[in-house]
Residue, then its C-alpha position, 0 to 999 in steps of 0.5 A: m185747010s179747014k174753016v169753022v165758026p168758033i164760039f167762045s162761050g162764057g169764061g168770065t175771068r178765065l178768058s186766057a183759055h180762049i186765047g190759047i184756043l185761038d193760038a191752037l186754031k192758028d197752028l192747026g191751020v183752021t180759019f174763020e170769017h165768022i166768030v161768036g163771043v159770049s161773056g168772057g169770050s166776047i172780050v177775046s173775040s172782040l180784041y182779036c177782030s179789032g186787029m190786035p195780035l194774039e201775043e198782045i192779047k195774051e200779054l194784056s190778059i196777063k198784066t190786067h188785074f180783073k179785081d180793078f173792075k169789081g166794085f162794091s156798092l150796096l146802093t148800086l146793087l139796090f138800084q141797078g142790080g149789081l155791085s158795080n156799074g161796070d163803067k170802068f170796065e167798059n171804058w177800059m174795053d173801049d180804049k183797047l178797041a180804039g172806039k171801034t164800032f161793028s162796022d169797023i171790024s174786019h171779021n163777022l163778029n157776033i156778040l151775044a147777051t141775054d134779055v131777061n125781059g123775055g128770056g131770049p138772046v140779043i145778037f150784036n153784029k154788023v147787020n143788027s148794030p153796025n154803029l154800036k161800039v163793040s165795047k158796049a156790046v161786050r159790056f152787055s154780054m159781060s153783065i154777070p148778074l149781081i156783080f155788074s148792073f144790068q144794062s138797058y138797050k131799046k126794049h131789052i134788059l141785058v145780062d150775061g150772055a152765058i145765060l142762054s139756051e143751047d139753041a141760041l149758040y148752035k145756029d148757022w152763023s155763016g149762012d152757008g153751013t160752015q161747021v160751028i165749034c163751041f168752046r165751053l169752059k167748065s169749072e169744078p165746084v169748090a168750097d172757100d177754105k178761107f171763108k170767114k164771117s164778115w161784118l157785112p155778110i151780104k157781100q160774101y153771100v152775094m159772091m158765093l151765090v154768083r160763083t155757085f150759079m156761074t159754076a153750075m152754068s158752066r157745067e150744064y149738060v150738053h144735049d146729044q145733038y150738039w155734042k159733036n160741035t162742042i169742046i169742053v175745056n176743063t178749067g179746074k177749080l177756077s170759077p168765072v168770077d175769080f177776080n183775084i186770079t194770079v199770073e200763074q193761073k192765067e198762064q195755066l188757063y192759056k195752056v189748057g185752052y191751047q192743048t185742049a183745042l189742039e187735041f180735040v179740034p181735029n177730031r171734031l172736024n173729022r166727025t163731019k166728013 
């Protein structure tokens, strides 16, 4: 039986792919004591570490309408840096996690956000933030620029954890050299065929800008030294900010994550032997 440190990097609304990956790791007999969640990956990893069974996490992702968390307030954008303050999402997350703090979590859960007041990663876990609610850390990591308002924590100004350099992800999370495998979701750029000029063009402009930026982030080049520890999951034309994603698309994302992990994880493990 192999042991790894899985890193679920990014994803946004495509988080069903991460659930498929977790199911594949289980079927492959791959175990882990440490887990890293970034952006959409922080949602799945925190639910898993809270003790929620994978089938329940999948059911939750299927029935949840992500568009319910997307707000649109120009005042919030102006004064808080995002169209939505994200409170509804955070409250929903806290309810699903039963208010757990990091000290309540069995696995060694690490959630990453990005500090734009310095440009570095901020790591939340049992050591750094034992009494912090996990839902708050997930909210930090899910602060997609311009969509959700930035968050302040101590001296940090936090936004989406996906805006990180590779060095922040590929570290020795376990402290004993256990291999890390980073699962990165990649989207293809696509034009909006249904685009119509709105009476309030800034709304469409912001959404197109964010979609382009987040899609470009997901397609970022992987450095040679990290390639053996990286698995790319191709999510096709679905972007991290597709809030109107359908049930069928969520099911397809789950299958893509499952099949990709099933095919490539054994290969990545063999490369280290």
